[in-house]
Backbone as CSV, one residue per row, in Angstrom:
resi,resn,N_x,N_y,N_z,CA_x,CA_y,CA_z,C_x,C_y,C_z
1,UNK,-2.879,43.953,-20.283,-2.438,45.309,-20.554,-1.977,45.382,-22.003
2,UNK,-2.258,46.476,-22.626,-1.838,46.636,-24.015,-0.466,47.310,-24.091
3,UNK,0.068,47.339,-25.284,1.350,47.989,-25.508,1.110,49.485,-25.680
4,UNK,2.018,50.269,-25.133,1.933,51.725,-25.264,3.143,52.204,-26.053
5,UNK,3.009,53.337,-26.663,4.121,53.958,-27.378,4.520,55.229,-26.648
6,UNK,5.802,55.549,-26.687,6.269,56.797,-26.099,7.292,57.416,-27.035
7,UNK,7.692,58.632,-26.698,8.668,59.358,-27.495,9.629,60.077,-26.570
8,UNK,10.549,60.830,-27.174,11.578,61.506,-26.385,10.988,62.485,-25.370
9,UNK,9.889,63.119,-25.710,9.278,64.091,-24.800,8.625,63.440,-23.592
10,UNK,8.127,62.227,-23.756,7.365,61.576,-22.686,8.092,60.413,-22.021
11,UNK,9.291,60.087,-22.465,10.010,58.920,-21.948,10.232,59.001,-20.439
12,UNK,10.663,60.154,-19.968,10.930,60.285,-18.532,9.669,60.014,-17.727
13,UNK,8.553,60.601,-18.116,7.288,60.408,-17.403,6.803,58.963,-17.521
14,UNK,6.870,58.401,-18.741,6.328,57.065,-18.993,7.198,55.938,-18.439
15,UNK,8.511,56.170,-18.341,9.417,55.087,-17.954,10.188,55.414,-16.681
16,UNK,10.930,56.486,-16.688,11.855,56.767,-15.592,11.162,57.256,-14.320
17,UNK,9.943,57.710,-14.411,9.199,58.108,-13.215,8.140,57.082,-12.835
18,UNK,8.135,55.947,-13.503,7.140,54.901,-13.248,7.561,54.019,-12.085
19,UNK,6.581,53.545,-11.361,6.805,52.565,-10.310,6.520,51.183,-10.886
20,UNK,7.253,50.191,-10.425,7.050,48.832,-10.900,7.899,48.540,-12.118
21,UNK,7.508,47.497,-12.848,8.279,47.037,-13.998,7.793,47.665,-15.290
22,UNK,8.749,48.143,-16.084,8.468,48.686,-17.406,9.454,48.041,-18.370
23,UNK,8.931,47.419,-19.401,9.758,46.840,-20.452,9.670,47.753,-21.665
24,UNK,10.822,48.260,-22.106,10.863,49.162,-23.253,11.412,48.394,-24.448
25,UNK,10.660,48.423,-25.533,11.036,47.769,-26.783,11.487,48.839,-27.773
26,UNK,12.783,48.848,-28.095,13.302,49.740,-29.120,13.173,49.004,-30.448
27,UNK,12.452,49.583,-31.405,12.088,48.913,-32.632,12.058,49.900,-33.800
28,UNK,11.819,49.370,-35.009,11.616,50.198,-36.196,10.585,49.530,-37.095
29,UNK,9.890,50.338,-37.849,8.832,49.851,-38.742,9.370,48.873,-39.795
30,UNK,10.563,49.077,-40.272,11.159,48.270,-41.342,11.820,46.981,-40.835
31,UNK,11.895,46.794,-39.534,12.621,45.676,-38.914,11.724,44.437,-38.807
32,UNK,12.045,43.404,-39.587,11.237,42.179,-39.564,11.293,41.458,-38.204
33,UNK,12.462,41.311,-37.559,12.453,40.705,-36.219,11.597,41.500,-35.224
34,UNK,11.565,42.816,-35.387,10.728,43.649,-34.514,9.248,43.332,-34.732
35,UNK,8.868,43.141,-35.981,7.476,42.814,-36.293,7.099,41.434,-35.750
36,UNK,8.044,40.481,-35.801,7.782,39.143,-35.250,7.660,39.180,-33.728
37,UNK,8.320,40.143,-33.110,8.283,40.260,-31.651,6.965,40.855,-31.147
38,UNK,6.272,41.629,-31.984,5.050,42.320,-31.565,4.005,41.388,-30.933
39,UNK,3.591,40.283,-31.565,2.588,39.424,-30.908,3.121,38.757,-29.644
40,UNK,4.414,38.535,-29.580,5.011,37.961,-28.371,4.900,38.954,-27.225
41,UNK,5.197,40.226,-27.498,5.068,41.256,-26.460,3.615,41.428,-26.037
42,UNK,2.691,41.332,-26.988,1.266,41.421,-26.641,0.869,40.272,-25.724
43,UNK,1.376,39.081,-25.993,1.098,37.919,-25.147,1.678,38.107,-23.751
44,UNK,2.918,38.574,-23.676,3.559,38.825,-22.379,2.763,39.872,-21.599
45,UNK,2.300,40.912,-22.280,1.519,41.966,-21.624,0.214,41.410,-21.062
46,UNK,-0.442,40.519,-21.801,-1.699,39.932,-21.340,-1.489,39.001,-20.156
47,UNK,-0.355,38.291,-20.142,-0.096,37.317,-19.093,0.512,37.926,-17.835
48,UNK,1.004,39.158,-17.928,1.695,39.796,-16.807,1.107,41.178,-16.562
49,UNK,0.068,41.232,-15.766,-0.621,42.503,-15.538,0.210,43.493,-14.719
50,UNK,1.302,43.014,-14.122,2.120,43.893,-13.286,3.262,44.556,-14.052
51,UNK,3.293,44.408,-15.375,4.351,45.014,-16.166,3.750,45.902,-17.249
52,UNK,4.374,47.025,-17.473,3.991,47.928,-18.547,4.980,47.735,-19.688
53,UNK,4.478,47.593,-20.890,5.347,47.447,-22.059,5.189,48.681,-22.933
54,UNK,6.313,49.323,-23.184,6.333,50.569,-23.941,7.246,50.414,-25.146
55,UNK,6.769,50.864,-26.289,7.540,50.774,-27.527,8.111,52.152,-27.881
56,UNK,9.380,52.126,-28.358,10.054,53.348,-28.801,10.559,53.103,-30.217
57,UNK,10.067,53.877,-31.169,10.511,53.781,-32.550,11.863,54.485,-32.667
58,UNK,12.910,53.737,-33.024,14.265,54.296,-33.058,14.426,55.348,-34.153
59,UNK,13.693,55.212,-35.244,13.792,56.190,-36.328,13.187,57.530,-35.937
60,UNK,12.152,57.501,-35.128,11.478,58.726,-34.707,12.071,59.317,-33.432
61,UNK,12.920,58.556,-32.737,13.479,58.992,-31.456,14.980,58.712,-31.394
62,UNK,15.760,59.347,-32.269,17.196,59.057,-32.328,17.959,59.430,-31.057
63,UNK,17.526,60.452,-30.350,18.228,60.828,-29.119,18.094,59.758,-28.049
64,UNK,16.911,59.148,-27.938,16.727,58.062,-26.973,17.575,56.859,-27.365
65,UNK,17.627,56.573,-28.651,18.446,55.455,-29.131,19.909,55.682,-28.774
66,UNK,20.352,56.906,-28.914,21.734,57.248,-28.586,21.967,57.182,-27.075
67,UNK,21.038,57.713,-26.309,21.158,57.712,-24.855,21.323,56.295,-24.307
68,UNK,20.577,55.353,-24.868,20.617,53.972,-24.384,21.535,53.076,-25.219
69,UNK,22.327,53.697,-26.090,23.344,52.988,-26.871,22.743,51.813,-27.660
70,UNK,21.617,52.075,-28.301,20.939,51.048,-29.087,21.715,50.832,-30.380
71,UNK,22.261,49.636,-30.554,23.045,49.296,-31.741,22.348,48.277,-32.624
72,UNK,21.470,47.463,-32.020,20.697,46.484,-32.774,19.243,46.579,-32.324
73,UNK,18.363,46.187,-33.222,16.951,46.134,-32.854,16.397,44.785,-33.299
74,UNK,15.438,44.280,-32.555,14.885,44.869,-31.350,15.846,44.759,-30.163
75,UNK,15.803,45.783,-29.332,16.490,45.762,-28.049,15.440,46.013,-26.980
76,UNK,15.451,45.168,-25.965,14.515,45.301,-24.848,15.293,45.748,-23.622
77,UNK,14.796,46.787,-22.960,15.414,47.253,-21.717,14.349,47.178,-20.624
78,UNK,14.700,46.516,-19.539,13.792,46.351,-18.409,14.141,47.369,-17.331
79,UNK,13.132,48.094,-16.879,13.279,49.083,-15.818,12.447,48.638,-14.625
80,UNK,12.953,48.925,-13.434,12.201,48.689,-12.205,12.252,49.968,-11.397
81,UNK,11.088,50.505,-11.099,10.977,51.774,-10.365,11.848,52.856,-10.994
82,UNK,11.850,52.899,-12.326,12.553,53.943,-13.061,14.022,53.698,-13.310
83,UNK,14.575,52.601,-12.782,15.997,52.298,-12.943,16.183,51.126,-13.907
84,UNK,17.107,51.276,-14.829,17.410,50.209,-15.773,18.032,49.036,-15.035
85,UNK,17.479,47.818,-15.260,18.015,46.649,-14.559,18.506,45.551,-15.495
86,UNK,18.083,45.553,-16.769,18.525,44.495,-17.684,18.308,44.918,-19.133
87,UNK,19.123,44.325,-20.010,19.024,44.579,-21.451,19.045,43.241,-22.177
88,UNK,18.202,43.119,-23.193,18.160,41.915,-24.020,18.081,42.340,-25.479
89,UNK,18.991,41.826,-26.285,18.963,42.091,-27.723,18.276,40.939,-28.430
90,UNK,17.413,41.267,-29.381,16.719,40.247,-30.151,15.447,39.780,-29.470
91,UNK,14.724,38.951,-30.162,13.460,38.445,-29.650,13.625,37.134,-28.912
92,UNK,12.515,36.625,-28.416,12.481,35.352,-27.704,11.025,34.907,-27.633
93,UNK,10.781,33.599,-27.459,9.407,33.142,-27.250,8.833,33.765,-25.971
94,UNK,7.525,33.836,-25.895,6.858,34.488,-24.764,7.274,33.890,-23.422
95,UNK,7.375,32.572,-23.343,7.743,31.929,-22.077,9.154,32.346,-21.665
96,UNK,10.078,32.322,-22.623,11.457,32.710,-22.336,11.549,34.182,-21.943
97,UNK,10.795,35.022,-22.628,10.800,36.451,-22.316,10.229,36.712,-20.922
98,UNK,9.159,36.024,-20.574,8.576,36.163,-19.231,9.552,35.713,-18.162
99,UNK,10.259,34.616,-18.420,11.270,34.142,-17.462,12.411,35.142,-17.308
100,UNK,12.854,35.739,-18.415,13.914,36.753,-18.378,13.465,37.943,-17.530
101,UNK,12.239,38.352,-17.712,11.699,39.478,-16.924,11.679,39.105,-15.446
102,UNK,11.103,37.957,-15.108,10.986,37.526,-13.711,12.370,37.363,-13.051
103,UNK,13.318,36.771,-13.757,14.633,36.543,-13.153,15.380,37.841,-12.905
104,UNK,15.131,38.841,-13.708,15.811,40.130,-13.519,15.069,41.063,-12.566
105,UNK,13.804,40.788,-12.338,12.976,41.677,-11.517,13.061,41.371,-10.029
106,UNK,13.768,40.323,-9.652,13.859,39.915,-8.241,14.630,40.910,-7.425
């Protein structure tokens, strides 16, 4: 599965009304750790067909950033059936990120 992008207008439909696991990556174009995380998220998406990964640009979506109290980026928020279940600040290797997803999705 590839990475998808969403915005404030589509967040509810893309994330909060979704069934299953959705990992939301809050990021910015100027953020170097966010750029390093991109291929890791692509790898996680390819290895886990049961999860949707959605990116939210914090500069273009300030209301969403405020709603979810985003203070650092990258911030990853894991949703299950539309409900927030876990938050992770910063990046991680693909194996560690997959384990974090699996341990929180139980």
